[in-house]
LUMRO-871278 format. One record per residue (C-alpha): residue number from 1; residue in one letter; chain; x, y, z. Coordinates in pm, whole numbers, plus 32768, in hexadecimal, padded with zeros to 4 digits. Layout:
// LUMRO-871278
+-----+----+----+------+------+------+
|   i | aa | ch |   px |   py |   pz |
+-----+----+----+------+------+------+
| NUM |  a |  A |    X |    Y |    Z |
...
+-----+----+----+------+------+------+
***
This chain:
// LUMRO-871278
+-----+----+----+------+------+------+
|   i | aa | ch |   px |   py |   pz |
+-----+----+----+------+------+------+
|   1 |  m |  A | 377A | 8BAD | 9C8A |
|   2 |  r |  A | 375E | 8D1A | 9CDF |
|   3 |  y |  A | 369C | 8E42 | 9C5B |
|   4 |  f |  A | 3756 | 8F45 | 9B87 |
|   5 |  n |  A | 3885 | 8E61 | 9B6E |
|   6 |  y |  A | 38D8 | 8EF8 | 9A1A |
|   7 |  l |  A | 394D | 9037 | 9AC7 |
|   8 |  t |  A | 3ABF | 9069 | 9B07 |
|   9 |  r |  A | 3B2E | 9089 | 9C71 |
|  10 |  d |  A | 3B5D | 91FF | 9C4A |
|  11 |  e |  A | 3A06 | 9228 | 9BAD |
|  12 |  e |  A | 3964 | 915D | 9CC1 |
|  13 |  e |  A | 3A13 | 9223 | 9DD3 |
|  14 |  s |  A | 39A8 | 936A | 9D33 |
|  15 |  l |  A | 383D | 92FA | 9D23 |
|  16 |  f |  A | 37FB | 9226 | 9E58 |
|  17 |  y |  A | 37FA | 9281 | 9FC7 |
|  18 |  l |  A | 37C1 | 910D | A00C |
|  19 |  p |  A | 3806 | 901A | 9EEE |
|  20 |  p |  A | 3717 | 8F00 | 9E8E |
|  21 |  s |  A | 3747 | 8DB1 | 9F3B |
|  22 |  i |  A | 37B5 | 8C6C | 9E9A |
|  23 |  f |  A | 36AC | 8B5C | 9E7D |
|  24 |  s |  A | 3668 | 8A13 | 9DCE |
|  25 |  n |  A | 3548 | 891E | 9DB1 |
|  26 |  t |  A | 35A7 | 8894 | 9F07 |
|  27 |  s |  A | 3573 | 89E4 | 9FB6 |
|  28 |  e |  A | 3459 | 8A11 | A0AF |
|  29 |  k |  A | 32FE | 8A27 | A01B |
|  30 |  e |  A | 32B1 | 8B88 | A095 |
|  31 |  l |  A | 33DD | 8C11 | 9FDB |
|  32 |  l |  A | 33A0 | 8B40 | 9EA2 |
|  33 |  a |  A | 3238 | 8BB7 | 9E89 |
|  34 |  y |  A | 32B8 | 8D1C | 9E64 |
|  35 |  a |  A | 33DE | 8CB4 | 9D89 |
|  36 |  v |  A | 330B | 8C2B | 9C69 |
|  37 |  g |  A | 32EE | 8D96 | 9BF5 |
|  38 |  a |  A | 32EC | 8DC7 | 9A7D |
|  39 |  a |  A | 32AD | 8C64 | 9A02 |
|  40 |  l |  A | 330D | 8C3F | 9894 |
|  41 |  y |  A | 3232 | 8B4A | 97D6 |
|  42 |  m |  A | 32D1 | 8A6D | 96CA |
|  43 |  p |  A | 3215 | 896F | 95F4 |
|  44 |  a |  A | 3284 | 880E | 9643 |
|  45 |  t |  A | 32C0 | 87D1 | 94D0 |
|  46 |  r |  A | 33E7 | 88C1 | 94DD |
|  47 |  q |  A | 3521 | 87F2 | 94A4 |
|  48 |  s |  A | 361D | 88F5 | 951D |
|  49 |  i |  A | 35A1 | 8926 | 9681 |
|  50 |  a |  A | 36CB | 887F | 972A |
|  51 |  d |  A | 37CC | 8937 | 9656 |
|  52 |  e |  A | 3724 | 8A87 | 9693 |
|  53 |  i |  A | 3729 | 8A4B | 980A |
|  54 |  v |  A | 3891 | 89CF | 9812 |
|  55 |  t |  A | 3918 | 8AED | 973F |
|  56 |  g |  A | 3856 | 8BF7 | 9800 |
|  57 |  k |  A | 37B8 | 8C72 | 96BF |
|  58 |  y |  A | 36B4 | 8D40 | 9778 |
|  59 |  p |  A | 3757 | 8E27 | 987B |
|  60 |  g |  A | 369F | 8E28 | 99C6 |
|  61 |  l |  A | 35DB | 8CE8 | 9986 |
|  62 |  v |  A | 357D | 8C54 | 9AD7 |
|  63 |  s |  A | 3445 | 8B80 | 9A9F |
|  64 |  v |  A | 33C8 | 8ABE | 9972 |
|  65 |  v |  A | 327C | 8A10 | 9930 |
|  66 |  i |  A | 3292 | 890B | 981D |
|  67 |  d |  A | 3137 | 88F3 | 978D |
|  68 |  l |  A | 3091 | 87AF | 9721 |
|  69 |  e |  A | 2F39 | 884D | 970F |
|  70 |  d |  A | 2EC8 | 8984 | 964E |
|  71 |  a |  A | 3018 | 89BD | 95A1 |
|  72 |  v |  A | 300C | 885D | 950C |
|  73 |  g |  A | 2F1F | 87EF | 93F9 |
|  74 |  d |  A | 2E38 | 86CE | 9440 |
|  75 |  h |  A | 2EF3 | 85FC | 9340 |
|  76 |  q |  A | 3047 | 8655 | 93D5 |
|  77 |  v |  A | 3018 | 85C9 | 9531 |
|  78 |  e |  A | 30EB | 8490 | 9505 |
|  79 |  l |  A | 3202 | 8558 | 945D |
|  80 |  a |  A | 31F2 | 865E | 9573 |
|  81 |  e |  A | 3210 | 8558 | 9686 |
|  82 |  e |  A | 3336 | 84B4 | 95DA |
|  83 |  t |  A | 33E6 | 8601 | 959C |
|  84 |  l |  A | 33B2 | 8676 | 9701 |
|  85 |  s |  A | 3441 | 8531 | 9783 |
|  86 |  q |  A | 3572 | 8552 | 96A2 |
|  87 |  q |  A | 35B2 | 86B8 | 9713 |
|  88 |  f |  A | 35A0 | 865F | 9884 |
|  89 |  y |  A | 3684 | 8533 | 9858 |
|  90 |  r |  A | 377F | 8611 | 97A5 |
|  91 |  l |  A | 377F | 8705 | 98C8 |
|  92 |  y |  A | 3793 | 85EB | 99C3 |
|  93 |  s |  A | 38BB | 854B | 9910 |
|  94 |  l |  A | 3974 | 8699 | 9913 |
|  95 |  v |  A | 393E | 86B1 | 9A8A |
|  96 |  r |  A | 39B6 | 854C | 9ABB |
|  97 |  m |  A | 3AF1 | 8598 | 99F3 |
|  98 |  g |  A | 3B37 | 86CE | 9AC1 |
|  99 |  a |  A | 3B0D | 87BF | 999E |
| 100 |  l |  A | 39E6 | 885D | 9A51 |
| 101 |  t |  A | 396E | 886D | 9BBA |
| 102 |  y |  A | 380E | 885A | 9C42 |
| 103 |  e |  A | 3840 | 89B6 | 9CD4 |
| 104 |  e |  A | 3882 | 8A46 | 9B79 |
| 105 |  l |  A | 373A | 89C7 | 9AEB |
| 106 |  p |  A | 3603 | 8AA0 | 9ADE |
| 107 |  l |  A | 34CC | 8A22 | 9B8D |
| 108 |  l |  A | 3436 | 892A | 9A96 |
| 109 |  f |  A | 32C1 | 88E1 | 9A82 |
| 110 |  i |  A | 31F4 | 8803 | 999C |
| 111 |  r |  A | 3096 | 8868 | 9934 |
| 112 |  v |  A | 2FD2 | 872A | 98F8 |
| 113 |  r |  A | 2E81 | 86EA | 9858 |
| 114 |  t |  A | 2DEE | 85E7 | 9943 |
| 115 |  p |  A | 2E3E | 8522 | 9A7F |
| 116 |  q |  A | 2E7C | 83F7 | 999F |
| 117 |  q |  A | 2F82 | 84B4 | 98D9 |
| 118 |  m |  A | 3029 | 8526 | 9A1B |
| 119 |  t |  A | 304A | 83BB | 9A89 |
| 120 |  r |  A | 30D9 | 8365 | 9935 |
| 121 |  m |  A | 31DB | 847E | 993E |
| 122 |  i |  A | 3252 | 8422 | 9A9B |
| 123 |  a |  A | 328C | 82C0 | 9A20 |
| 124 |  l |  A | 333C | 8339 | 98E3 |
| 125 |  l |  A | 3426 | 8427 | 9998 |
| 126 |  e |  A | 348B | 833B | 9AB2 |
| 127 |  d |  A | 35CC | 83C9 | 9B4E |
| 128 |  a |  A | 35B0 | 8509 | 9A7F |
| 129 |  m |  A | 3488 | 8562 | 9B62 |
| 130 |  k |  A | 3597 | 85E3 | 9C4C |
| 131 |  l |  A | 35A1 | 8717 | 9B6C |
| 132 |  v |  A | 342B | 875B | 9B82 |
| 133 |  t |  A | 33A9 | 885A | 9C7B |
| 134 |  g |  A | 323A | 882B | 9C34 |
| 135 |  v |  A | 3117 | 87ED | 9B4C |
| 136 |  a |  A | 302C | 88F7 | 9AC3 |
| 137 |  l |  A | 2EC7 | 8875 | 9ACD |
| 138 |  p |  A | 2DE3 | 8910 | 99C2 |
| 139 |  k |  A | 2C67 | 891D | 99C3 |
| 140 |  f |  A | 2C7B | 88DA | 9B38 |
| 141 |  n |  A | 2B39 | 8880 | 9BEC |
| 142 |  e |  A | 2ACA | 87AF | 9D13 |
| 143 |  d |  A | 2AAF | 866E | 9C48 |
| 144 |  n |  A | 2C00 | 8667 | 9B99 |
| 145 |  g |  A | 2CA1 | 8720 | 9CBC |
| 146 |  i |  A | 2C77 | 85FF | 9DAE |
| 147 |  q |  A | 2D14 | 8515 | 9CAE |
| 148 |  y |  A | 2E39 | 8600 | 9C72 |
| 149 |  f |  A | 2E8C | 8637 | 9DDE |
| 150 |  e |  A | 2E5D | 84CE | 9E49 |
| 151 |  l |  A | 2F5C | 8475 | 9D3B |
| 152 |  i |  A | 3048 | 858A | 9DB2 |
| 153 |  e |  A | 3022 | 851B | 9F1B |
| 154 |  a |  A | 3066 | 83AF | 9EBE |
| 155 |  y |  A | 3198 | 8410 | 9DF2 |
| 156 |  n |  A | 322A | 84DB | 9F10 |
| 157 |  r |  A | 31FA | 83BE | A005 |
| 158 |  q |  A | 32A5 | 82C3 | 9F1E |
| 159 |  k |  A | 33B9 | 8396 | 9E7E |
| 160 |  p |  A | 3529 | 836A | 9EDE |
| 161 |  v |  A | 3589 | 843B | A00D |
| 162 |  d |  A | 3681 | 850E | 9F45 |
| 163 |  f |  A | 3577 | 8578 | 9E48 |
| 164 |  p |  A | 34D0 | 86CB | 9E79 |
| 165 |  t |  A | 3364 | 86EB | 9ED9 |
| 166 |  l |  A | 3280 | 86E9 | 9DA9 |
| 167 |  y |  A | 3185 | 8809 | 9DB7 |
| 168 |  g |  A | 3040 | 884F | 9D03 |
| 169 |  m |  A | 2FDB | 899C | 9C6D |
| 170 |  p |  A | 2E63 | 8997 | 9C28 |
| 171 |  i |  A | 2DF1 | 8A7B | 9B0D |
| 172 |  l |  A | 2C97 | 8B0E | 9B41 |
| 173 |  e |  A | 2BFE | 8B3F | 99E8 |
| 174 |  t |  A | 2AB8 | 8A7A | 99C9 |
| 175 |  a |  A | 2956 | 8AF2 | 9983 |
| 176 |  e |  A | 28D6 | 8A8E | 9ADA |
| 177 |  i |  A | 29CC | 8B84 | 9B75 |
| 178 |  m |  A | 298B | 8C98 | 9A79 |
| 179 |  y |  A | 2810 | 8C89 | 9A79 |
| 180 |  r |  A | 2786 | 8D4E | 9B9C |
| 181 |  e |  A | 266D | 8C5A | 9BF3 |
| 182 |  t |  A | 2760 | 8B39 | 9C31 |
| 183 |  r |  A | 2897 | 8BF7 | 9C9D |
| 184 |  v |  A | 286B | 8BFC | 9E14 |
| 185 |  e |  A | 2822 | 8A89 | 9E2D |
| 186 |  a |  A | 2942 | 8A30 | 9D42 |
| 187 |  l |  A | 2A3E | 8B0B | 9DF9 |
| 188 |  n |  A | 29CF | 8A89 | 9F4C |
| 189 |  a |  A | 29FD | 8921 | 9ED9 |
| 190 |  i |  A | 2B57 | 896A | 9E4A |
| 191 |  q |  A | 2BBC | 8A29 | 9F81 |
| 192 |  r |  A | 2B62 | 88FF | A05D |
| 193 |  l |  A | 2C23 | 8817 | 9F78 |
| 194 |  l |  A | 2D5B | 88F2 | 9F6C |
| 195 |  t |  A | 2D54 | 8923 | A0E5 |
| 196 |  r |  A | 2D54 | 87A9 | A110 |
| 197 |  f |  A | 2E8A | 878A | A033 |
| 198 |  k |  A | 2F24 | 88D9 | A087 |
| 199 |  e |  A | 3083 | 8852 | A0C3 |
| 200 |  y |  A | 308F | 87F8 | 9F51 |
| 201 |  v |  A | 2FEC | 8934 | 9EC1 |
| 202 |  l |  A | 30FA | 8A22 | 9E4A |
| 203 |  n |  A | 3016 | 8B32 | 9DC4 |
| 204 |  v |  A | 2EC3 | 8B6C | 9D25 |
| 205 |  r |  A | 2EC7 | 8BE6 | 9BBC |
| 206 |  i |  A | 2DBC | 8C9B | 9AF3 |
| 207 |  g |  A | 2D6D | 8C45 | 998A |
| 208 |  a |  A | 2CE2 | 8D8B | 9902 |
| 209 |  t |  A | 2CF9 | 8D17 | 9798 |
| 210 |  d |  A | 2C09 | 8BF6 | 97D4 |
| 211 |  f |  A | 2B28 | 8CD8 | 98A3 |
| 212 |  s |  A | 2B1C | 8DD6 | 9786 |
| 213 |  s |  A | 2ACF | 8CC6 | 9689 |
| 214 |  l |  A | 2988 | 8C7B | 9739 |
| 215 |  y |  A | 290E | 8DD3 | 96CB |
| 216 |  g |  A | 29C4 | 8DEF | 9580 |
| 217 |  l |  A | 2AA7 | 8EFA | 9613 |
| 218 |  r |  A | 2C18 | 8F49 | 95ED |
| 219 |  r |  A | 2CB0 | 9075 | 9698 |
| 220 |  k |  A | 2D6F | 916D | 95C1 |
| 221 |  p |  A | 2ED9 | 91C2 | 9616 |
| 222 |  d |  A | 2E5F | 9315 | 9693 |
| 223 |  m |  A | 2D8C | 9266 | 979A |
| 224 |  t |  A | 2DD1 | 9197 | 98D0 |
| 225 |  v |  A | 2CFC | 907E | 9959 |
| 226 |  y |  A | 2C7F | 917A | 9A58 |
| 227 |  d |  A | 2BE2 | 924A | 9941 |
| 228 |  i |  A | 2B04 | 9126 | 98D6 |
| 229 |  g |  A | 29DB | 911E | 99C2 |
| 230 |  v |  A | 2990 | 8FA9 | 99CD |
| 231 |  l |  A | 2B01 | 8F53 | 99F6 |
| 232 |  r |  A | 2B32 | 9054 | 9B07 |
| 233 |  d |  A | 2A05 | 8FD3 | 9BC8 |
| 234 |  c |  A | 2A7A | 8E6A | 9BB4 |
| 235 |  i |  A | 2BE0 | 8EBE | 9C1B |
| 236 |  t |  A | 2B52 | 8F85 | 9D40 |
| 237 |  d |  A | 2A93 | 8E53 | 9DBA |
| 238 |  i |  A | 2BC3 | 8D70 | 9D8D |
| 239 |  v |  A | 2C99 | 8E5C | 9E5F |
| 240 |  n |  A | 2B81 | 8E79 | 9F5E |
| 241 |  r |  A | 2B7D | 8D00 | 9F87 |
| 242 |  f |  A | 2CEE | 8CA2 | 9F6B |
| 243 |  g |  A | 2D9E | 8DE0 | 9FDA |
| 244 |  r |  A | 2D21 | 8DEB | A141 |
| 245 |  m |  A | 2E46 | 8DFA | A22F |
| 246 |  q |  A | 2DC0 | 8CF1 | A31E |
| 247 |  n |  A | 2DDE | 8BEA | A20D |
| 248 |  q |  A | 2E93 | 8C9D | A0F7 |
| 249 |  f |  A | 2F0A | 8C13 | 9FAC |
| 250 |  v |  A | 2FF5 | 8CCB | 9EC2 |
| 251 |  i |  A | 2F20 | 8D30 | 9D96 |
| 252 |  s |  A | 2FC7 | 8D65 | 9C46 |
| 253 |  g |  A | 2F58 | 8E5F | 9B3E |
| 254 |  p |  A | 2ED5 | 8DF3 | 99E7 |
| 255 |  v |  A | 2F9D | 8DE9 | 98A6 |
| 256 |  w |  A | 2FFB | 8F1D | 97DD |
| 257 |  e |  A | 2FCF | 8EBD | 9670 |
| 258 |  y |  A | 3079 | 8FD6 | 95B1 |
| 259 |  f |  A | 31E1 | 900F | 954C |
| 260 |  k |  A | 31A4 | 90FE | 9428 |
| 261 |  s |  A | 3072 | 91C3 | 93BB |
| 262 |  d |  A | 2FEE | 9309 | 9330 |
| 263 |  r |  A | 2F9F | 9414 | 942E |
| 264 |  v |  A | 2E43 | 94A9 | 9452 |
| 265 |  l |  A | 2E3B | 9552 | 95A5 |
| 266 |  k |  A | 2F31 | 963C | 964D |
| 267 |  p |  A | 3065 | 9595 | 96ED |
| 268 |  v |  A | 304C | 9554 | 9863 |
| 269 |  l |  A | 31C0 | 953C | 98B1 |
| 270 |  r |  A | 3220 | 9685 | 9957 |
| 271 |  q |  A | 335D | 9731 | 98E4 |
| 272 |  t |  A | 33B1 | 97BC | 9A3C |
| 273 |  s |  A | 33E7 | 9660 | 9AD0 |
| 274 |  f |  A | 3507 | 962A | 99DF |
| 275 |  e |  A | 3599 | 9785 | 9A02 |
| 276 |  e |  A | 35A0 | 9771 | 9B7E |
| 277 |  s |  A | 3637 | 9614 | 9B89 |
| 278 |  e |  A | 377A | 9635 | 9AC8 |
| 279 |  g |  A | 3784 | 9768 | 99ED |
| 280 |  r |  A | 382C | 96AD | 98CE |
| 281 |  a |  A | 3797 | 9606 | 979C |
| 282 |  d |  A | 3648 | 9637 | 9843 |
| 283 |  r |  A | 357A | 96B3 | 9720 |
| 284 |  l |  A | 3602 | 95B3 | 962C |
| 285 |  i |  A | 35B3 | 9490 | 9712 |
| 286 |  r |  A | 345C | 951B | 9765 |
| 287 |  l |  A | 3413 | 9536 | 95F0 |
| 288 |  e |  A | 3495 | 93D7 | 95B6 |
| 289 |  y |  A | 33AA | 9346 | 96BA |
| 290 |  m |  A | 3287 | 940B | 962E |
| 291 |  n |  A | 32D4 | 93A4 | 94C8 |
| 292 |  e |  A | 32D9 | 9237 | 9530 |
| 293 |  y |  A | 3192 | 9272 | 95E3 |
| 294 |  l |  A | 321F | 9213 | 9734 |
| 295 |  d |  A | 3191 | 9348 | 97DC |
| 296 |  g |  A | 3040 | 9295 | 97DE |
| 297 |  l |  A | 30E0 | 9164 | 987F |
| 298 |  i |  A | 3189 | 923F | 9984 |
| 299 |  r |  A | 303F | 92E5 | 99D7 |
| 300 |  e |  A | 2F91 | 9194 | 99FD |
| 301 |  v |  A | 30A1 | 910A | 9AE2 |
| 302 |  i |  A | 3082 | 9241 | 9BBD |
| 303 |  m |  A | 2F0A | 9206 | 9BCB |
| 304 |  d |  A | 2F48 | 9096 | 9C1B |
| 305 |  k |  A | 301C | 90F8 | 9D46 |
| 306 |  e |  A | 2F21 | 91F6 | 9DC5 |
| 307 |  n |  A | 2E13 | 90EA | 9DB6 |
| 308 |  g |  A | 2EDD | 8FE6 | 9E73 |
| 309 |  l |  A | 2F69 | 8F1B | 9D4E |
| 310 |  l |  A | 30D9 | 8EC3 | 9D32 |
| 311 |  g |  A | 316C | 8E10 | 9C05 |
| 312 |  k |  A | 310E | 8E14 | 9A96 |
| 313 |  t |  A | 30E9 | 8D1E | 997B |
| 314 |  i |  A | 31BB | 8DA0 | 9857 |
| 315 |  i |  A | 31DF | 8D28 | 96F1 |
| 316 |  h |  A | 330C | 8DEB | 9672 |
| 317 |  p |  A | 346D | 8E1B | 96FB |
| 318 |  t |  A | 3454 | 8F97 | 96DC |
| 319 |  h |  A | 3358 | 8F89 | 97F9 |
| 320 |  i |  A | 3448 | 8EED | 98F2 |
| 321 |  i |  A | 350B | 901D | 996A |
| 322 |  p |  A | 33EB | 911A | 9975 |
| 323 |  v |  A | 3314 | 9032 | 9A49 |
| 324 |  q |  A | 342D | 8FCD | 9B33 |
| 325 |  s |  A | 349F | 9134 | 9B62 |
| 326 |  l |  A | 3348 | 9190 | 9BEA |
| 327 |  y |  A | 3364 | 908A | 9CFC |
| 328 |  a |  A | 34A6 | 911B | 9D8B |
| 329 |  v |  A | 3457 | 91C2 | 9ED8 |
| 330 |  t |  A | 349B | 9335 | 9EF3 |
| 331 |  h |  A | 3569 | 93BD | A011 |
| 332 |  e |  A | 3437 | 9478 | A092 |
| 333 |  e |  A | 335F | 933D | A093 |
| 334 |  y |  A | 346E | 9279 | A147 |
| 335 |  m |  A | 34AE | 937E | A254 |
| 336 |  d |  A | 333A | 93A7 | A294 |
| 337 |  a |  A | 330B | 922D | A2B0 |
| 338 |  k |  A | 343C | 9204 | A38E |
| 339 |  n |  A | 33D2 | 931D | A479 |
| 340 |  i |  A | 326E | 9296 | A48F |
| 341 |  l |  A | 32E3 | 9139 | A4F0 |
| 342 |  n |  A | 33EE | 91BA | A5DF |
| 343 |  s |  A | 32EA | 9295 | A68B |
| 344 |  n |  A | 31F2 | 917A | A6BA |
| 345 |  n |  A | 3236 | 915B | A830 |
| 346 |  g |  A | 30F8 | 91F6 | A8BB |
| 347 |  l |  A | 31A1 | 933C | A921 |
| 348 |  v |  A | 3122 | 9411 | A800 |
| 349 |  g |  A | 3001 | 93FC | A70F |
| 350 |  v |  A | 307F | 94E0 | A5FC |
| 351 |  v |  A | 31D2 | 9562 | A589 |
| 352 |  k |  A | 3236 | 9665 | A489 |
| 353 |  s |  A | 32D8 | 95DF | A350 |
| 354 |  q |  A | 3450 | 960E | A33A |
| 355 |  y |  A | 3403 | 96C8 | A1F7 |
| 356 |  s |  A | 331E | 97B7 | A2B8 |
| 357 |  n |  A | 320A | 9794 | A1B7 |
| 358 |  k |  A | 3113 | 96A7 | A25B |
| 359 |  m |  A | 30AA | 9604 | A3A0 |
| 360 |  n |  A | 30EA | 9494 | A3DF |
| 361 |  e |  A | 2FE2 | 93EF | A4B9 |
| 362 |  i |  A | 307D | 92C2 | A560 |
| 363 |  k |  A | 2F5D | 91CC | A567 |
| 364 |  p |  A | 2EA9 | 9220 | A41F |
| 365 |  h |  A | 2FED | 9230 | A357 |
| 366 |  s |  A | 309D | 9100 | A3EB |
| 367 |  n |  A | 3017 | 900A | A2EB |
| 368 |  w |  A | 3087 | 90ED | A1D0 |
| 369 |  a |  A | 31DD | 910C | A275 |
| 370 |  k |  A | 3207 | 8F92 | A28C |
| 371 |  r |  A | 31C2 | 8F6E | A118 |
| 372 |  i |  A | 32BB | 9080 | A0C7 |
| 373 |  m |  A | 33CB | 8FD3 | A192 |
| 374 |  i |  A | 3398 | 8E8A | A0D9 |
| 375 |  r |  A | 33A3 | 8F3F | 9F8B |
| 376 |  s |  A | 34E0 | 8FF3 | 9FF5 |
| 377 |  k |  A | 3591 | 8EA4 | A02B |
| 378 |  v |  A | 353A | 8E2D | 9ECD |
| 379 |  y |  A | 3559 | 8F6B | 9DFF |
| 380 |  g |  A | 363D | 9041 | 9ED6 |
| 381 |  v |  A | 361B | 91A7 | 9F57 |
| 382 |  l |  A | 367D | 92CF | 9E7F |
| 383 |  h |  A | 374C | 93F2 | 9EFC |
| 384 |  e |  A | 36A1 | 9531 | 9F66 |
| 385 |  g |  A | 363C | 95FA | 9E35 |
| 386 |  k |  A | 362F | 94C7 | 9D53 |
| 387 |  n |  A | 34F9 | 9429 | 9CBD |
| 388 |  f |  A | 34AA | 9321 | 9BB7 |
| 389 |  t |  A | 3521 | 9404 | 9A9F |
| 390 |  s |  A | 367B | 93FF | 9B3A |
| 391 |  i |  A | 3691 | 928C | 9AE7 |
| 392 |  l |  A | 3610 | 92C3 | 9986 |
| 393 |  i |  A | 370A | 93DA | 9947 |
| 394 |  g |  A | 3829 | 9339 | 9A03 |
| 395 |  q |  A | 3838 | 920B | 991F |
| 396 |  e |  A | 3787 | 91CF | 97D7 |
| 397 |  p |  A | 3799 | 905B | 9780 |
| 398 |  t |  A | 3796 | 8FFA | 9612 |
| 399 |  k |  A | 3633 | 8FE9 | 9594 |
| 400 |  q |  A | 35C3 | 8EA9 | 94E7 |
| 401 |  e |  A | 3504 | 8EE3 | 93A6 |
| 402 |  h |  A | 3439 | 8DA5 | 9399 |
| 403 |  s |  A | 330C | 8D33 | 945E |
| 404 |  l |  A | 332C | 8BFA | 952E |
| 405 |  i |  A | 31C2 | 8BA7 | 94ED |
| 406 |  s |  A | 31FB | 8B76 | 9377 |
| 407 |  n |  A | 323C | 8A13 | 9302 |
| 408 |  t |  A | 33A6 | 89BB | 92BD |
+-----+----+----+------+------+------+
***
C-alpha cells in the first residue's frame, strides 16, 4: 500500500520531490500510526466491502474502519457480525489464491461495541485476522480500556508469528472526558492506562459527534470543531495530555460529517492557492470543491494539523483525496526539518531557513522536525512551488455519488 498510488508515474514525478513509501500492516508502528490518515468508515452491514476493496473502487483508499457500533442498528448486530466475517473471509481467500497480496490491501480496522464483541470477532475471523491492523475502541474509558488492552495484549502473545501485531485505537468521546469537572481525572487515568500498553496503541481518536451530543450541538458545514467552544476546550486538553513529546501519541482529528450542503458563510478556500500551483483548471476545481462543501473540510484538517492532530475519520469517498493531499509535506517544510536535524551537533543554535523567510532554532524546532520527517516517509515531499492543491489539480479521481453511511 502506498499513498497517491492512483497517480501515473509521470504525474507522481511532476508532483513529488520524494515519493511516498510503501507500507503494510506489518510495517513498524511509528510509521503505521501516521499512515492511518484519512480512515474511511463503512457500516459492517455493507455486503460489497470486499469487492470495493479488490476493484479499487475508491481511488486513494488507504485505511478502512468497518463499523459494528454507531453505523449499525441495535437490531442489526448479529447480521453485521456475520457480514463482516464473510467480507474478511472473501478477502482472505483471494489472498490465499494469489489474486491479491497483503501489500495491496488497505489498512483494515474493526470498530467494535464491547470487549466481549471483540473477543467474539477474533474467534469468528480466525486466520482472516491476518488482514486486520487494529481495533477501534469506542466510548473508551478506564474501565473498558483495561479489558480491551488486556485482550489485545493476550491476542498478540498467542497469535501465530507470521500474523501482524494487532493494535488498539481508543476513541475518546464519553461524558467524563467532555465535562470539565471530571476531565482531568479521566484523562489522567486513560493516559496511565495507554502508557502501560503503549506498544499496542496505534493512535488516539476523538469522537466530536458524541461530545456534541452531550450539549445538543451539531456544527454547521461552515464551522470547524475549533469554532465550537466546548469542543475546542476539550480537544485542547486531550492534546495537552497525549501530545507531549516525552510520551507522545499520534492524535487523530474528529469526523467531518458533510458531503453536500447549502452555503451560508463566505467560502474559505483561497483562489490564489490554486492559481499559483498549476495555472490550469484551477478555478473549476476550486469551485467543485466549494460546491461539494469540501472547503470546510480542508479548513478543519489544516486546523487539525496546526493543533497537533494527524489523521481524520471520514464518511464519504470524496473526502479521501482532499484530506490526504493536506498531509503531503511541502518542500519548504522538508528542507527546514532536514537542516534543523542535520545542524543538531551543538555547533550552532539557530540557522536561516533555506527559503530565507524564517529562522530555524535547532533545539526548540527539533521535535517538529522529527514529526515532519516521519510524515514525509508516509505521504512524500512535494516539489518546490507545489502544495496540496497541486495534488487536487494534478489528478481528479471519479467522485462517488453515494454515502457509505447509508444502509445498503
